[in-house]
GUMAR-216953 format. One record per residue (C-alpha): residue in three letters; x, y negated, z negated. Coordinates in Angstrom, 3 decimals. Layout:
BEGIN
<r ALA <X Y Z>> ...
***
This chain:
BEGIN
<r MET <64.034 19.732 -26.665>> <r MET <67.025 17.396 -26.111>> <r ILE <69.605 19.223 -23.985>> <r GLY <72.239 16.483 -24.171>> <r ALA <72.410 16.770 -27.954>> <r THR <73.223 20.486 -28.028>> <r LEU <75.416 21.049 -24.932>> <r PRO <78.664 19.441 -23.725>> <r ALA <78.329 16.862 -20.992>> <r THR <80.562 18.902 -18.682>> <r ASN <77.954 21.688 -18.380>> <r LEU <74.992 19.508 -17.373>> <r HIS <75.621 19.961 -13.630>> <r PHE <74.822 23.643 -14.013>> <r PHE <71.244 22.969 -15.170>> <r GLN <70.761 20.260 -12.568>> <r SER <71.722 22.525 -9.684>> <r ARG <69.617 25.387 -11.015>> <r ARG <66.616 23.088 -11.516>> <r SER <66.803 21.736 -7.962>> <r SER <66.901 25.225 -6.439>> <r PHE <64.324 26.787 -8.752>> <r ARG <61.135 28.057 -7.047>> <r CYS <58.202 29.995 -8.440>> <r ASN <57.193 32.952 -6.283>> <r GLY <53.679 33.032 -7.754>> <r SER <51.353 35.986 -8.137>> <r ARG <47.799 37.045 -7.289>> <r LEU <46.542 35.595 -10.536>> <r ASN <48.595 32.422 -10.171>> <r PRO <49.023 31.619 -6.469>> <r SER <51.490 29.037 -5.331>> <r PRO <50.428 25.397 -4.722>> <r ALA <51.506 25.659 -1.102>> <r SER <49.048 28.487 -0.439>> <r ILE <46.270 26.497 -2.157>> <r SER <47.024 23.489 -0.007>> <r THR <47.045 25.484 3.215>> <r LYS <43.802 27.302 2.381>> <r SER <42.032 24.111 1.311>> <r LEU <43.139 22.330 4.463>> <r VAL <41.731 25.136 6.606>> <r ASN <38.411 25.009 4.735>> <r THR <38.270 21.244 5.122>> <r ARG <38.834 21.473 8.868>> <r LYS <36.211 24.215 9.144>> <r HIS <33.659 22.138 7.233>> <r ILE <34.287 19.109 9.455>> <r SER <33.940 21.253 12.547>> <r ASN <30.569 22.522 11.354>> <r LEU <29.400 18.980 10.763>> <r GLU <30.481 17.960 14.257>> <r LYS <28.500 20.868 15.720>> <r LEU <25.462 19.830 13.709>> <r LEU <25.682 16.317 15.127>> <r GLN <26.005 17.591 18.697>> <r ASN <22.887 19.762 18.321>> <r GLN <20.720 16.893 17.138>> <r SER <18.817 15.216 19.944>> <r GLY <17.311 12.543 17.674>> <r ARG <19.033 10.952 14.692>> <r SER <17.527 9.143 11.773>> <r GLU <17.897 5.387 11.453>> <r LEU <20.694 5.201 8.900>> <r LEU <22.733 2.016 8.790>> <r ASP <26.492 2.161 9.104>> <r ASP <28.032 0.787 5.945>> <r PRO <31.695 -0.151 6.610>> <r GLN <32.482 -0.273 2.883>> <r VAL <31.142 3.236 2.346>> <r VAL <33.064 4.559 5.352>> <r GLU <36.256 2.848 4.218>> <r LYS <35.876 4.236 0.701>> <r THR <35.210 7.716 2.076>> <r THR <38.325 7.463 4.225>> <r ARG <40.488 6.498 1.239>> <r ASP <39.036 9.273 -0.921>> <r LEU <39.565 11.886 1.759>> <r ALA <43.040 10.610 2.467>> <r GLY <43.883 10.880 -1.214>> <r SER <42.537 14.406 -1.400>> <r VAL <44.539 15.688 1.580>> <r GLU <47.744 13.823 0.688>> <r PRO <49.209 16.836 -1.206>> <r PHE <48.358 19.071 1.738>> <r PHE <50.467 17.029 4.144>> <r LYS <53.338 16.621 1.693>> <r SER <53.469 20.322 0.921>> <r ASN <53.460 21.205 4.604>> <r GLY <55.867 18.465 5.596>> <r ARG <53.468 16.694 7.993>> <r ASN <53.473 12.974 8.704>> <r ASN <50.582 12.754 11.165>> <r ARG <47.828 12.281 8.579>> <r LYS <46.929 8.827 9.933>> <r CYS <46.137 10.145 13.391>> <r TRP <44.281 13.099 11.900>> <r LEU <42.018 10.867 9.757>> <r GLU <41.303 8.493 12.626>> <r GLY <40.001 11.404 14.657>> <r LEU <37.489 12.464 12.010>> <r ASN <34.872 9.818 12.956>> <r LEU <33.814 9.545 9.316>> <r SER <30.772 7.383 10.022>> <r ARG <29.165 10.279 11.868>> <r ILE <30.150 12.721 9.143>> <r TRP <28.649 10.464 6.478>> <r HIS <25.375 10.312 8.425>> <r ALA <25.458 14.027 9.057>> <r ARG <25.469 14.756 5.343>> <r GLN <22.353 12.630 4.792>> <r VAL <20.609 14.019 7.857>> <r THR <21.445 17.552 6.712>> <r ASP <19.786 16.910 3.345>> <r GLU <16.710 15.313 4.927>> <r MET <16.313 18.070 7.490>> <r SER <16.754 20.919 5.036>> <r PRO <14.115 23.695 5.160>> <r ARG <12.666 22.533 1.843>> <r HIS <12.312 18.974 3.096>> <r LEU <10.803 20.084 6.407>> <r ASN <8.202 22.203 4.646>> <r LYS <7.167 19.206 2.548>> <r LEU <7.137 17.009 5.647>> <r LYS <4.931 19.517 7.439>> <r LYS <2.381 19.417 4.606>> <r LEU <2.357 15.619 4.511>> <r LEU <1.847 15.355 8.266>> <r SER <-0.896 17.940 8.513>> <r SER <-4.495 16.838 8.059>> <r ASN <-5.525 20.492 7.656>> <r ASN <-3.574 20.783 4.413>> <r VAL <-4.653 17.656 2.532>> <r GLU <-3.653 17.544 -1.134>> <r TYR <-4.776 15.090 -3.786>> <r SER <-3.499 14.091 -7.144>> <r PRO <-5.432 15.974 -9.833>> <r ARG <-8.768 14.588 -10.970>> <r ASN <-8.684 14.837 -14.723>> <r ASN <-11.683 14.620 -17.008>> <r LEU <-12.109 10.962 -17.968>> <r GLY <-14.498 11.671 -20.834>> <r CYS <-17.407 9.662 -22.160>> <r ASN <-15.315 6.769 -23.467>> <r LYS <-12.012 6.950 -21.587>> <r TRP <-13.633 5.967 -18.284>> <r ARG <-14.273 2.452 -19.563>> <r GLU <-10.526 1.819 -19.800>> <r TYR <-10.041 2.930 -16.182>> <r HIS <-12.982 0.704 -15.270>> <r GLY <-11.198 -2.311 -16.747>> <r SER <-12.696 -2.759 -20.209>> <r ASN <-9.226 -3.805 -21.466>> <r ASP <-8.096 -5.316 -18.146>> <r TRP <-6.123 -2.123 -17.457>> <r LEU <-3.665 -2.938 -20.224>> <r GLY <-0.972 -0.248 -20.407>> <r LEU <-2.266 1.576 -17.310>> <r ILE <-0.341 -0.295 -14.583>> <r GLU <3.254 -0.387 -15.874>> <r PRO <3.796 2.497 -15.364>> <r LEU <0.786 3.380 -13.225>> <r ASP <-1.426 5.921 -14.958>> <r GLU <-1.982 9.048 -12.838>> <r ASN <-5.749 8.963 -13.382>> <r LEU <-5.946 5.306 -12.362>> <r ARG <-3.843 6.041 -9.284>> <r ARG <-6.245 8.746 -8.188>> <r GLU <-9.266 6.518 -8.802>> <r LEU <-7.730 3.696 -6.752>> <r VAL <-7.024 5.993 -3.816>> <r ARG <-10.529 7.426 -4.048>> <r TYR <-12.181 4.000 -3.931>> <r GLY <-9.913 3.014 -1.047>> <r GLU <-11.185 6.031 0.879>> <r PHE <-14.757 4.764 0.407>> <r ILE <-13.677 1.664 2.346>> <r GLN <-12.132 3.839 5.044>> <r GLU <-15.493 5.539 5.472>> <r ALA <-17.034 2.096 6.005>> <r TYR <-14.456 1.306 8.702>> <r HIS <-15.020 4.650 10.389>> <r SER <-18.806 4.335 10.331>> <r PHE <-18.703 0.836 11.824>> <r HIS <-16.248 1.612 14.620>> <r SER <-18.172 4.757 15.495>> <r ASN <-21.263 2.615 16.158>> <r PRO <-20.559 -1.134 15.970>> <r VAL <-23.734 -2.282 17.729>> <r THR <-26.507 -3.580 15.465>> <r ASN <-29.904 -2.820 16.961>> <r GLU <-33.051 -4.839 16.307>> <r GLU <-34.691 -2.018 14.344>> <r GLU <-31.545 -0.546 12.830>> <r GLU <-32.011 -1.208 9.116>> <r GLY <-32.649 2.096 7.386>> <r THR <-31.937 4.196 10.482>> <r ARG <-28.120 4.276 10.393>> <r LYS <-26.846 7.472 8.802>> <r VAL <-23.564 7.279 6.911>> <r VAL <-21.918 10.525 5.848>> <r LEU <-19.170 10.288 3.236>> <r ASN <-16.581 12.861 4.256>> <r ASN <-14.108 11.754 1.590>> <r ASP <-16.380 12.498 -1.384>> <r GLU <-19.484 14.660 -0.974>> <r SER <-20.538 14.020 -4.574>> <r TYR <-21.819 10.571 -3.505>> <r LYS <-24.809 9.848 -1.270>> <r VAL <-25.459 6.604 0.606>> <r THR <-28.651 4.872 -0.484>> <r LYS <-28.451 1.521 1.334>> <r ASN <-26.850 0.027 4.473>> <r LEU <-25.465 -3.482 4.110>> <r TYR <-25.240 -6.170 6.800>> <r ALA <-23.431 -9.499 6.953>> <r THR <-24.698 -12.329 9.160>> <r SER <-22.685 -15.293 10.357>> <r SER <-24.236 -18.748 10.294>> <r ILE <-22.252 -19.815 13.323>> <r GLY <-22.602 -18.734 16.930>> <r LEU <-20.572 -18.837 20.098>> <r PRO <-21.486 -21.180 22.966>> <r LYS <-23.650 -19.680 25.686>> <r TRP <-20.916 -20.092 28.278>> <r VAL <-18.876 -17.439 26.431>> <r ASP <-21.327 -14.745 27.562>> <r ASP <-20.977 -15.962 31.148>> <r VAL <-17.176 -15.980 31.030>> <r ALA <-16.779 -12.721 29.080>> <r PRO <-19.978 -10.658 29.373>> <r ASP <-18.236 -7.489 28.170>> <r LEU <-17.693 -8.756 24.620>> <r GLY <-21.039 -7.292 23.603>> <r TRP <-21.211 -6.457 19.904>> <r MET <-18.136 -8.570 19.122>> <r THR <-20.262 -11.684 19.491>> <r GLN <-23.322 -10.450 17.559>> <r ARG <-24.239 -12.516 14.507>> <r SER <-25.314 -9.629 12.266>> <r SER <-23.055 -6.599 11.795>> <r TRP <-23.054 -3.536 9.575>> <r ILE <-20.438 -4.203 6.893>> <r GLY <-20.795 -1.510 4.243>> <r TYR <-23.065 0.558 2.062>> <r VAL <-24.268 1.332 -1.444>> <r ALA <-23.709 4.898 -2.675>> <r VAL <-24.446 6.661 -5.932>> <r CYS <-22.936 9.792 -7.453>> <r ASP <-25.516 12.591 -7.634>> <r ASP <-23.263 15.555 -8.394>> <r LEU <-23.665 16.696 -12.000>> <r SER <-20.151 18.119 -12.321>> <r GLU <-18.605 14.895 -11.016>> <r ILE <-20.807 12.822 -13.302>> <r GLN <-19.590 14.912 -16.228>> <r ARG <-15.962 14.513 -15.140>> <r MET <-16.244 10.724 -14.785>> <r GLY <-18.272 10.340 -17.968>> <r ARG <-21.038 8.342 -16.239>> <r ARG <-23.046 7.997 -13.026>> <r ASP <-21.143 5.641 -10.717>> <r ILE <-22.704 3.218 -8.207>> <r VAL <-20.249 2.277 -5.435>> <r ILE <-20.531 -0.734 -3.121>> <r ALA <-17.955 -0.412 -0.298>> <r LEU <-17.226 -3.227 2.187>> <r ARG <-15.038 -3.175 5.286>> <r GLY <-12.796 -5.962 6.580>> <r THR <-13.010 -8.346 9.528>> <r ALA <-14.011 -6.841 12.889>> <r THR <-16.119 -9.209 15.040>> <r CYS <-15.346 -12.567 16.627>> <r LEU <-17.790 -14.441 14.430>> <r GLU <-16.373 -12.846 11.288>> <r TRP <-12.947 -14.082 12.315>> <r GLY <-14.478 -17.515 12.874>> <r GLU <-15.969 -17.528 9.373>> <r ASN <-12.570 -16.653 7.914>> <r PHE <-11.163 -19.960 9.150>> <r ARG <-13.866 -22.066 7.492>> <r ASP <-11.665 -22.493 4.446>> <r LEU <-13.122 -25.535 2.693>> <r LEU <-14.388 -24.943 -0.837>> <r VAL <-18.150 -25.285 -1.349>> <r GLN <-20.355 -24.984 -4.410>> <r ILE <-22.168 -21.734 -5.082>> <r PRO <-25.944 -22.221 -4.884>> <r SER <-27.775 -21.483 -8.097>> <r GLU <-30.213 -19.096 -6.383>> <r THR <-30.018 -16.543 -3.601>> <r THR <-31.069 -18.618 -0.619>> <r ASP <-30.516 -18.578 3.092>> <r VAL <-29.473 -22.196 3.232>> <r GLU <-26.263 -22.871 5.125>> <r PRO <-23.626 -24.031 2.589>> <r GLU <-22.461 -27.541 3.239>> <r PRO <-18.883 -28.763 2.625>> <r GLU <-18.312 -30.944 -0.400>> <r PRO <-18.973 -34.681 0.048>> <r GLU <-16.014 -36.983 0.129>> <r SER <-14.743 -38.499 -3.079>> <r GLY <-16.601 -41.642 -4.052>> <r SER <-19.917 -40.697 -2.461>> <r GLU <-23.186 -40.859 -4.385>> <r SER <-23.569 -37.083 -4.577>> <r GLU <-20.130 -36.291 -5.918>> <r PRO <-20.209 -32.852 -7.643>> <r ASP <-19.862 -32.323 -11.352>> <r GLU <-16.471 -31.386 -12.690>> <r GLY <-15.900 -27.714 -13.375>> <r GLN <-18.271 -26.514 -10.649>> <r ALA <-17.501 -23.029 -9.339>> <r LYS <-16.628 -23.152 -5.631>> <r VAL <-15.800 -20.531 -3.006>> <r GLU <-14.718 -20.523 0.612>> <r CYS <-17.418 -21.776 2.966>> <r GLY <-17.032 -18.918 5.486>> <r PHE <-17.225 -16.161 2.877>> <r LEU <-20.315 -17.683 1.288>> <r SER <-21.926 -18.021 4.708>> <r LEU <-21.509 -14.296 5.460>> <r PHE <-22.804 -13.449 1.999>> <r ARG <-25.941 -15.639 1.931>> <r THR <-27.134 -15.842 5.548>> <r SER <-30.011 -13.635 6.742>> <r GLY <-30.283 -12.166 10.215>> <r VAL <-33.247 -11.953 12.543>> <r ASN <-34.155 -8.422 11.469>> <r VAL <-31.890 -7.830 8.474>> <r PRO <-31.791 -9.494 5.042>> <r SER <-28.715 -11.243 3.733>> <r LEU <-25.941 -9.265 2.096>> <r ALA <-26.729 -10.912 -1.246>> <r GLU <-30.400 -9.998 -1.083>> <r SER <-29.793 -6.410 0.034>> <r VAL <-27.235 -5.552 -2.598>> <r VAL <-29.166 -7.155 -5.471>> <r ASN <-32.405 -5.366 -4.592>> <r GLU <-30.676 -2.002 -4.259>> <r VAL <-28.729 -2.323 -7.507>> <r GLN <-31.901 -3.308 -9.365>> <r ARG <-33.679 -0.267 -7.920>> <r LEU <-30.872 2.128 -8.929>> <r ILE <-30.657 0.686 -12.444>> <r GLU <-34.369 1.246 -12.860>> <r GLN <-34.220 4.738 -11.335>> <r TYR <-31.441 5.933 -13.644>> <r LYS <-32.592 4.021 -16.693>> <r GLY <-31.278 5.563 -19.899>> <r GLU <-28.169 7.073 -18.294>> <r SER <-24.608 5.839 -18.638>> <r LEU <-23.975 3.836 -15.441>> <r SER <-21.163 1.833 -13.879>> <r ILE <-21.042 -0.464 -10.832>> <r THR <-17.855 -0.386 -8.767>> <r VAL <-17.394 -2.827 -5.893>> <r THR <-14.503 -2.101 -3.544>> <r GLY <-13.362 -3.796 -0.361>> <r HIS <-10.435 -4.521 1.924>> <r SER <-9.466 -7.875 3.461>> <r LEU <-12.747 -9.723 4.172>> <r GLY <-14.507 -6.958 2.228>> <r ALA <-12.321 -7.734 -0.783>> <r ALA <-13.438 -11.373 -0.673>> <r LEU <-17.108 -10.427 -0.333>> <r ALA <-16.677 -7.895 -3.171>> <r LEU <-16.072 -10.764 -5.617>> <r LEU <-19.239 -12.529 -4.469>> <r VAL <-21.190 -9.276 -4.756>> <r ALA <-19.864 -8.648 -8.265>> <r ASP <-20.722 -12.199 -9.291>> <r GLU <-24.292 -11.706 -8.006>> <r VAL <-25.072 -8.246 -9.423>> <r SER <-23.554 -8.969 -12.851>> <r THR <-26.675 -10.971 -13.750>> <r CYS <-29.315 -9.282 -11.581>> <r ALA <-30.911 -7.393 -14.491>> <r PRO <-31.209 -7.744 -18.294>> <r ASP <-28.905 -4.801 -19.075>> <r VAL <-26.459 -4.583 -16.180>> <r PRO <-23.899 -1.733 -16.407>> <r PRO <-20.183 -2.600 -16.492>> <r VAL <-19.093 -4.182 -13.194>> <r ALA <-15.562 -3.703 -11.806>> <r VAL <-13.929 -4.730 -8.524>> <r PHE <-11.078 -2.818 -6.870>> <r SER <-9.836 -4.910 -3.945>> <r PHE <-7.116 -4.156 -1.388>> <r GLY <-5.314 -6.937 0.480>> <r GLY <-7.861 -9.562 -0.493>> <r PRO <-7.424 -13.291 0.190>> <r ARG <-8.122 -16.043 -2.308>> <r VAL <-11.863 -16.659 -2.608>> <r GLY <-12.580 -19.583 -4.942>> <r ASN <-11.233 -22.156 -7.348>> <r ARG <-10.275 -21.796 -10.987>> <r SER <-13.827 -22.460 -12.143>> <r PHE <-15.016 -19.507 -10.042>> <r ALA <-12.414 -17.287 -11.720>> <r ASP <-13.586 -18.520 -15.125>> <r ARG <-17.172 -17.812 -14.085>> <r LEU <-16.375 -14.170 -13.314>> <r ASN <-14.506 -13.808 -16.593>> <r SER <-17.453 -15.240 -18.531>> <r LYS <-19.720 -12.638 -16.879>> <r ASN <-17.284 -9.875 -17.948>> <r VAL <-16.598 -8.870 -14.346>> <r LYS <-13.317 -6.936 -14.237>> <r VAL <-11.138 -7.321 -11.143>> <r LEU <-8.078 -5.278 -10.175>> <r ARG <-6.369 -6.614 -7.046>> <r ILE <-3.976 -4.325 -5.185>> <r VAL <-1.523 -6.595 -3.368>> <r ASN <1.288 -5.749 -0.967>> <r ASN <4.278 -8.001 -1.537>> <r GLN <4.693 -8.414 2.256>> <r ASP <0.988 -9.039 3.003>> <r VAL <0.496 -12.684 4.016>> <r ILE <-3.313 -12.399 3.836>> <r THR <-3.120 -12.305 0.045>> <r ARG <-1.479 -15.759 0.044>> <r VAL <-4.256 -17.604 1.871>> <r PRO <-6.314 -19.757 1.921>> <r GLY <-5.189 -22.702 -0.145>> <r MET <-1.916 -24.267 -1.085>> <r PHE <1.033 -21.919 -0.705>> <r VAL <1.867 -21.749 -4.404>> <r SER <2.235 -18.353 -6.009>> <r GLU <0.209 -17.512 -9.081>> <r GLU <3.446 -16.818 -10.990>> <r LEU <4.746 -20.343 -10.304>> <r ASP <1.382 -21.873 -11.158>> <r LYS <1.365 -20.037 -14.488>> <r ARG <4.872 -21.283 -15.361>> <r LEU <4.011 -24.859 -14.406>> <r ARG <0.924 -24.840 -16.605>> <r GLU <3.034 -24.071 -19.656>> <r SER <3.743 -27.811 -19.740>> <r GLU <0.800 -29.737 -21.181>> <r PHE <1.339 -32.731 -18.889>> <r VAL <1.655 -30.611 -15.732>> <r ASN <-1.367 -28.544 -16.757>> <r LYS <-3.545 -31.677 -16.995>> <r MET <-2.312 -32.884 -13.617>> <r LEU <-3.016 -29.522 -11.961>> <r ASN <-6.506 -29.443 -13.496>> <r VAL <-7.253 -32.797 -11.867>> <r LEU <-6.054 -31.438 -8.528>> <r ASP <-8.170 -28.291 -8.964>> <r LYS <-11.308 -30.401 -9.320>> <r SER <-10.601 -32.797 -6.468>> <r MET <-8.707 -30.937 -3.745>> <r PRO <-10.696 -28.917 -1.152>> <r TRP <-8.011 -26.165 -1.012>> <r ALA <-7.398 -25.623 -4.732>> <r TYR <-7.752 -21.826 -4.550>> <r THR <-6.688 -19.289 -7.150>> <r HIS <-6.772 -15.517 -7.449>> <r VAL <-8.966 -13.639 -9.895>> <r GLY <-8.253 -10.759 -12.263>> <r THR <-5.381 -8.340 -12.818>> <r GLU <-2.804 -7.635 -10.130>> <r LEU <-1.121 -4.396 -9.059>> <r ARG <1.701 -5.353 -6.698>> <r VAL <3.166 -2.753 -4.341>> <r ASP <6.009 -3.187 -1.854>> <r THR <6.438 -1.866 1.682>> <r ARG <10.208 -1.723 1.221>> <r MET <9.860 0.931 -1.484>> <r SER <8.306 3.400 0.948>> <r PRO <10.625 6.108 2.372>> <r VAL <8.353 6.315 5.433>> <r LEU <7.664 2.718 6.480>> <r LYS <10.307 0.474 7.972>> <r PRO <11.463 -2.314 5.624>> <r ASP <10.657 -4.878 8.334>> <r ALA <7.156 -3.558 9.132>> <r ASP <4.976 -6.069 10.968>> <r VAL <2.126 -8.138 9.530>> <r ALA <-0.610 -5.739 10.653>> <r CYS <1.076 -2.782 8.985>> <r CYS <1.587 -4.644 5.709>> <r HIS <-2.148 -5.429 5.676>> <r ASP <-3.327 -2.015 6.847>> <r LEU <-5.565 -0.153 4.396>> <r GLU <-3.944 3.242 4.961>> <r ALA <-0.549 1.661 4.287>> <r TYR <-1.984 0.318 1.018>> <r LEU <-3.202 3.769 -0.031>> <r HIS <0.168 5.273 0.917>> <r LEU <1.976 2.724 -1.271>> <r VAL <-0.434 3.194 -4.195>> <r ASP <-0.057 6.978 -3.988>> <r GLY <3.719 6.623 -4.305>> <r TYR <3.768 3.806 -6.852>> <r LEU <5.292 4.487 -10.276>> <r ALA <6.174 1.057 -11.651>> <r SER <7.657 -2.201 -10.460>> <r ASN <11.286 -1.818 -9.307>> <r CYS <10.988 1.978 -9.486>> <r PRO <11.637 4.266 -6.496>> <r PHE <8.813 5.849 -4.560>> <r ARG <7.148 8.789 -6.291>> <r ALA <8.898 11.963 -5.145>> <r ASN <5.804 14.147 -5.578>> <r ALA <3.412 11.899 -3.641>> <r LYS <0.846 14.144 -1.937>> <r ARG <-1.123 11.872 0.392>> <r SER <-1.045 13.007 4.011>> <r LEU <1.019 10.866 6.386>> <r ALA <-0.925 11.929 9.481>> <r LYS <-3.306 8.956 9.560>> <r LEU <-0.552 6.473 8.760>> <r LEU <1.681 7.923 11.469>> <r ASN <-1.131 7.863 13.997>> <r GLU <-2.063 4.218 13.326>> <r GLN <1.329 2.651 12.549>> <r ARG <3.787 4.669 14.602>> <r SER <5.865 1.638 15.589>> <r ASN <6.393 0.841 11.889>> <r ILE <7.387 4.374 10.843>> <r LYS <11.014 5.422 10.504>> <r LYS <12.234 7.651 13.318>> <r LEU <12.845 10.524 10.937>> <r TYR <9.056 10.870 10.614>> <r THR <8.265 10.348 14.298>> <r CYS <10.981 12.049 16.379>> <r LYS <11.995 15.037 14.287>> <r PRO <8.501 16.389 13.516>> <r LYS <7.648 16.131 17.214>> <r GLU <10.784 18.054 18.181>> <r LEU <9.965 20.779 15.674>> <r ASN <6.334 20.947 16.847>> <r ILE <5.150 20.268 13.310>> <r ILE <2.011 18.500 14.465>> <r ASN <0.346 17.237 17.599>> <r LEU <-0.892 13.900 16.354>> <r GLU <-2.710 12.708 19.438>> <r ARG <-4.745 15.893 19.744>> <r GLU <-5.459 16.278 16.030>> <r HIS <-6.368 12.723 15.072>> <r SER <-7.660 11.012 18.174>> <r PHE <-11.333 10.156 18.393>> <r SER <-13.132 8.004 20.874>> <r THR <-13.972 4.525 19.583>> <r PRO <-15.404 1.631 21.512>> <r SER <-13.063 -1.122 22.546>> <r CYS <-12.844 -3.682 19.787>> <r LEU <-10.744 -6.460 18.377>> <r PRO <-7.460 -5.406 16.760>> <r SER <-8.362 -4.540 13.191>> <r PRO <-5.824 -3.708 10.475>> <r SER <-7.669 -0.521 9.589>> <r SER <-9.679 0.375 12.654>> 
***
């Protein structure tokens, strides 16, 4: 409505004076803005006071980084929200009032309050307790579905995103390796008459029974003066060491669930001095045509009379040595595993069988050699698959082609921060190598280098890449040992959804073992707060006496 068009100009001062002095008294249903501002300001101060008390009562705080941009933004937002309060009450001291809030502590308090809520603490208590272990569900794989999880289609469509059944199978096979670690460290000494006497009990899966102990023997030895200088080394200098086992599923209900009878070959990682020494013998050597005990010799220099044929499959000298060498009282790893697999195939002839080889670190490297050997040990060998954790490169491109031609399926679980998966060989990632080979000229040049260079290594099979930084438990800057640790691998697999996706919120794997072994790499929220609340006594619940040994990633 236009007032100037209907009233004389002389009467406008009346409306102006009335408008300036007009005030609404308000009612219960429509309170005045001033009362809203006063009440809201009181509630705001009360809320801030409660947060300050919460911070004072906390003896340990989580490691949350101060973000100046977030604090500055929070300050502006809060200043904008309380601006009407100060104007309505005629106050001009808002700057001093906001400076006294210590917003960085309030911002942290909100996050700490959410993380330390009763619901979160109950979940944390379950994850940290070994007495309340939960697993992802084991679904029925069926008579034909199991072949897909065993790699018949190279796990196409099962990794991105990670299929829940495949996740559970990966964790289960990783726990077979943990049993190998535990059995070795419980009794690392290899006696002269030990073969067949060592008893291995699988606590992780009672549906499997161990049928064969496996030993690896180094072809190198330490000088005699080492025993004089360090006589307490003992088993760490022994040439032959227990390295794993062969187990077979004998539970009818589990066989029905999996859709076949599964034969598992589990291999631990590096533990003794001589095994470490073999790891550093990184020249590529040809694979002998037969299972012999002959020490593999490095390739002759280029131009010599016995120069090898092009396209020959080659593997690391140290790995092949541990695989083919026999001990004084124990057969070689190659001989033991082939004989046992042949026996089991004959024993369960007519049944649906599968052979699964799993290993960590050195065990992952030996798992490829085992799979290569058993894939042709009988006329009708069951499907062979390898699930490796933190495995190094093992051979050249011809060795990878050899495994593919034998229909050996390999799924490598790799931590993005694990340096062991990048050695030995030239430090060129498989992704870069694949892009370079898209050029015909570069591909020919790289093929020449593969056949002539002694460090032309390449990985084998399909890759599942996890990342330490995605874990809500591990520190983003966890050390090398933690990034290679087997329990850390299983923790990351249990929480993996897909690449560039956050950690699975409903991950159920217990954190007790991880916290006990990698405490220095765990965020303080999971070390200090549970201890204050008496959630778990880790040292008492998880400590067991083990002989002194070399630092092992998963000891």
